[in-house]
C-alpha positions in Angstrom: 97.4 110.3 94.7 96.1 109.7 97.7 96.0 111.6 101.0 97.9 111.2 103.8 95.7 111.2 107.1 96.7 111.3 110.7 94.7 110.3 113.0 94.4 110.6 117.1 94.1 107.4 119.3 90.4 106.6 119.4 89.3 108.9 116.7 87.8 106.3 114.9 90.6 105.1 112.2 89.6 101.3 112.4 85.5 101.8 112.4 86.4 103.9 108.9 89.0 101.3 107.5 86.3 98.0 108.4 83.3 100.2 106.2 85.7 100.8 103.5 88.2 98.2 102.9 86.6 96.9 100.4 85.6 100.2 98.3 88.7 101.8 98.6 92.7 101.6 99.1 93.8 102.0 102.6 97.5 101.6 104.1 97.4 102.2 107.8 100.6 103.1 108.7 100.1 103.9 112.9 101.6 100.8 114.1 103.9 102.2 117.1 106.6 99.1 116.4 107.1 100.4 113.1 107.6 103.9 114.3 110.3 102.7 117.2 112.7 100.6 114.5 112.5 103.4 111.6 113.9 106.7 111.9 111.4 109.4 110.6 113.3 110.2 107.4 112.8 107.0 106.6 109.5 106.2 107.7 107.8 109.1 105.6 110.3 108.2 102.6 108.2 105.1 102.5 105.4 106.8 103.3 105.6 108.6 99.6 107.2 105.9 97.9 103.8 104.2 98.2 101.0 106.7 98.8 100.0 107.1 95.2 98.9 103.0 95.4 96.9 104.1 97.7 93.2 106.3 98.5 94.1 107.1 102.1 97.5 106.5 103.9 97.1 106.4 107.9 99.9 108.0 109.8 100.1 108.6 114.2 100.0 112.0 115.3 103.5 111.9 116.8 105.6 114.9 116.5 108.4 114.2 115.3 106.7 112.4 112.6 104.3 115.5 111.5 108.2 118.0 111.8 109.1 115.7 109.3 106.1 116.4 107.1 106.9 120.0 107.8 110.1 119.7 106.6 109.7 118.1 103.4 106.6 120.6 103.0 104.3 117.8 102.7 100.6 118.1 102.9 98.7 115.6 105.4 94.6 116.4 107.5 94.9 115.2 111.1 91.9 114.6 112.8 91.2 114.8 116.7 89.1 115.4 119.3 88.4 118.5 121.8 90.3 118.4 125.2 86.2 117.7 126.3 86.1 114.6 124.2 88.9 112.9 126.6 86.7 111.0 129.0 84.1 109.8 125.8 87.7 109.2 124.5 88.8 106.8 127.6 85.1 105.0 127.5 85.7 103.7 124.3 89.3 102.4 124.6 88.0 100.9 127.2 85.4 99.3 125.7 87.1 98.4 123.1 89.6 96.0 125.3 93.0 98.5 125.0 95.3 97.5 127.2 95.3 99.7 130.5 99.2 100.7 130.4 98.2 102.3 127.0 94.6 104.2 128.3 96.9 105.4 131.0 99.7 106.6 128.6 96.9 108.3 126.5 95.1 109.9 129.5 98.0 111.6 130.6 99.2 112.4 127.1 95.7 113.5 125.6 95.4 117.4 126.9 99.1 118.1 125.5 98.9 116.2 122.6 95.6 118.0 121.6 97.1 121.2 122.8 100.5 120.7 120.7 98.2 120.0 117.5 96.0 122.7 118.4 99.4 125.6 118.2 100.4 123.8 115.1 100.5 126.6 112.4 101.9 124.3 109.9 101.1 125.6 106.4 101.0 121.7 105.2 98.8 120.9 108.4 94.7 120.4 107.9 93.0 120.5 111.3 90.2 118.7 111.8 89.2 119.6 115.3 86.0 116.7 116.1 84.4 118.5 119.0 81.0 116.8 119.1 80.3 113.9 121.2 79.8 110.7 119.1 81.8 112.6 116.1 84.5 110.6 114.8 86.6 110.3 111.3 84.5 106.9 110.1 81.2 109.8 110.1 82.9 112.8 109.7 81.8 114.9 106.4 84.9 115.4 104.8 86.7 112.5 104.6 83.2 111.0 103.8 83.1 113.2 101.2 86.9 112.9 99.8 85.7 108.6 99.7 82.6 109.2 97.6 84.9 111.2 95.3 87.3 108.4 95.0 84.6 105.6 94.6 82.6 107.2 92.2 85.8 108.1 90.3 86.5 104.7 90.2 83.0 103.7 88.7 83.4 106.1 86.6 87.3 104.8 85.0 85.5 102.1 85.3 82.5 102.7 83.3 84.5 104.2 80.7 87.1 101.7 80.2 84.1 99.0 79.5 82.9 101.8 77.0 86.5 102.1 75.2 86.7 98.2 75.3 83.0 97.8 74.1 84.0 100.5 71.2 86.8 98.4 70.3 85.2 94.9 70.0 82.8 96.9 67.4 85.7 98.5 65.7 87.2 94.7 65.4 83.8 93.3 64.6 83.6 96.0 61.5 86.9 95.3 59.7 85.8 91.5 59.9 82.8 92.1 57.8 84.4 93.9 55.6 
């Protein structure tokens, strides 16, 4: 079963995906058009039907989505910046050529959303506040430890599978010589 990760805009989700997309299975469900078309309960049901097939499932930080996860008692991690990093994140969004209306929307709601997350007392929400300059999800030790464990487990499973196939081949070969 994979983990569910809620990511704040501009915190490095796309960089993490591009770094690990060929090493682990990632499902990015943060597209706003999905959220506009589907009610939260349907959205979360869809996520839960797929989470076993992926190592990481990314979801947005929208409160109504987080509330639905809370209502269902589903654990998830949330990565978000401190308020002091607002300007740094805005500059990153400008550099990434995000449309100006989206940057303005982010700028106007940033502090409110951070306060909302800070005040969230949900036992299902595991907060990771990225407070340092240049600290993003793609270079965060917590998520990288998880990713590295997934990669190691996959390698181990591959070796075990190869070893089992090798033993089966030896048994078949020995039986043929008898």
